[in-house]
Every structure is written in structure tokens, then in C-alpha cells.
Residue, then its C-alpha position, 0 to 999 in steps of 0.5 A: m281529147a274525146q274519142k270519135a264515135p264509130y263511123k256507121i255504115r248503113s247498107i251494103s251498097e255504102f260499104h261497096r261505095l266506101n271501098h271503091l267497089p262496083p255496086p253490089e249485084h244484090p242490095l242485101i247480100s254481097i261477097v267481096d274480095y278482101a284484097r280489093v277492100a284492103a287496097a281501098k283503105r287510106e294510108n294510116e286510116q284507123t277509124a272504128i266502124t259499126f254497120d247494119y249487116y252481118s259480116i262473115s269472113i276469112k282473111r289472110g295476110l294481116d300481120g298487125k292487130m285488129r281491135y274489136g270492141q275492147q280487145e285486140y287480136d294478132f292476125d298472124e295467120g288466116v282466121m274466120y270471124f263473125l260480126a253482127p249488126g251494131q258491133v264495133l270494129q277498128s282496123p289498123p293502119r294499112s302501112s303496118a298491118e297488111t302483107n299480101p292481104a287475101g280472103w273474102i267477106l260475106l255481107i248479109h243484111p238482116d232483111f235478106l233473112w226476113n221471112t225465113p227460119l234463119a231470121k231468128k235462128i241466126k241469133q242462136y249462133e253464139y259465135f256472133d257475140y265472140s270477140v275477134h281475139e276468139a276467132l275461128f282457126l281453120s285447118e286447110k281441110e276446114e277452110a276448103i269446106i267453107n270456101g266451097i260453100i262460099q263458092n256455091i253462094r257466089q255462083e248463085y249470087h252471080s246467076n240470074i236472080d229468080k224466085f228460088s235464089q233466096n232459098i238456095i242462098i239461105a240453105q247454103l248460108e245455114v250449112l256454112l253456119n252449122y259447119a262453123e259451129r262444128f269447127y268452133q267445138r273442135q277448136f275448143i277441144t284441140r287448142k288444149i294448151t290455150n284452153h287448159k290455161i283458161l281452165e287453170r286461170l278460172e280455178e285460180t280466179l274463183t279461188h282468189y275471189f272466194n278467199n277474199d274476206d270482204l265477200i259481204g261487200e263484194g257480193l257474188p262473182t258474176v259471169q261478166y267478172v269472171a270472163e273479164s278476168l280471163n280476157v274472153s267474152p262471156n259467151y265464148l267462155s261459157s261455150l268453151l266450158k260446156v264443151l270441156t267440162g259440160q258446165s257453163t260459167q255460172q255452174h262453175i261459180h255455183d259449184r265453187i259456192i257450194q264447195k266453200a259453203k260445205e267447208k264452212l258448214s262442217t268446220t265452223d259454228l257460223s249460222v246459215s245466215e252468217i255463212a250466206y252473208e260471208l259468201g256474198f249473198e244478199h239474202p240467206q234464203s237465196f243461199s239455202k235455195l241454191f244449196k238444196t238445189k245442188t245437194k238435195l239437202s238444206p244447209l242445216e241438214f248437211r251440217h247435221s249429217f256430220n253430227 
């Protein structure tokens, strides 16, 4: 049976209509009570949706699983998460997933950001590309800060719209996004058990990959491959590694390549080209260039330093 295509919600007004909410006071931005959205869902509805706007939310009371892309996340506590236009979200049936749902959803159409600095800058916040299972866990203090900003936006949103309204809301939104970035950085550091396990599994994944005798056929490991092996998104993994180690995923891969290359250069008589092919490089020149960039020596200069 073919999988149904995601249902596309094209506007914030359509979102309100589908969830039996009053029309939004502004067509390009809205803050809705998640309890009202949850109550509007049909029994056993499990439809994947995609939408043409940004969504930022804090939800509580979700005991089931919510699928985002190809991943699932167990919402057993309140979390904050971010969705960008065009991404796919699949909710669970109401009967199995919602216990006293609470929270809010902020919807922002890209047109609301038009002709403001945030129109381009919002794409720089990498957490819009994270998956729901990499959502942001907030302390009570952090959640109070975020809720305070939302209250400011809500107050401005419900006031009489004038020529200052957009700029004030945009300024508040930018503060919210910057706080979210700070809190994600904190999460990378404080969720030590989970993150250290990812670091351990990263090392295991790269060790296993480079111990493979068929690297000539497999080629070099990609960031996408490593992220999928660790069951996280590529952007999330690189952001996490930059905070914990100061290096991106690609830099970790390169370091392991150089480590393996040094081992072969110092313990075997293989030519530089043979080593390059064994490490998965299509072109020996690419290997030599990377090696010199990382070590300030050519592969042959490194080998000769042992003689």
C-alpha cells in the first residue's frame, strides 16, 4: 500500500480553520493554545503534514511518540522544538498520546519577516534543521524566560496593529531565538551522559569504518553517514561536537584519516598512492593535500622524518 503524501497547510489561516480556532488576528503570525489544538484533533488521526510557515512551540502532556521526518521522539516531558517551512511532521493518535496537553505554538509566515534582518538571519539558526528527537529541554527558569518573551509577543499581537508592531515583534522574536541558541549550547554541555555516549559511539563508528578492509570500494565516510549511524541529524551532530570538542564532524573524520595515514606511512612500505586508495580517496592528490593541510608536511616528508 502506497504511503499517503503529507497534507500541506499553506497558511496560518488554514491552520486555524483545520483546528477549529477563530481566524488569526494577523494572517502572518499567530500564537495558539496547544490544548485547543490538541482538542480539535480527530480520534485516531495520524496524518503527516507539512506547512509553509515557521513553528516554534513548547508542549507538555504528550506521553506518546511524535514522528518528525524519519525519527521518533518520546515526549515524556515538556520540550521546545522548532520547525521550518517544508518539513514533515506526523502526530500520533489523540487517544494514545495526549494527557492534559498544554503549552503554546507560535506560527510565523516567512512573509512576516520580509524586509527585516531576520528574514535572512533566521536560516542561520541551525536548530530549525534538528529533528524533534533532538528537541530542546528547558529548565523551569529557562522556560519562564521563553514564556515571558512569548507573552510580550502575544501582548503586541493583541494590541492595535500600527507601524511599530512588526518591528517590536521581530525584536522579541530575535531575542527568543538567541535565548534558544544559548539554551541549546547549555544542553550540549549539561546532558553529559547522552552526549558522552554520542562521542563514544562516534569514535567507535569511525574506528570500525577505518578498520574495514574495503575502503577502496566504500570511499571516505561522509558526515551524513556518521550522523545516521548515531541516529542524529548532521547539523545537530556538528553543533554538539563544536561545543564539546571545538571541532565539526568533518574535522573529526579528517583527524581519523590523518591518524590512520600516519600509521600506514610509518609502519608499511606502501606508496602514498596505495595508502590514499586504501583510505578511500579517489585521487591521491586529494589525500596529499589534506595531509599537508593538517600536518604541515607532505606524506613523504612525514615518512622520511622516521628515517
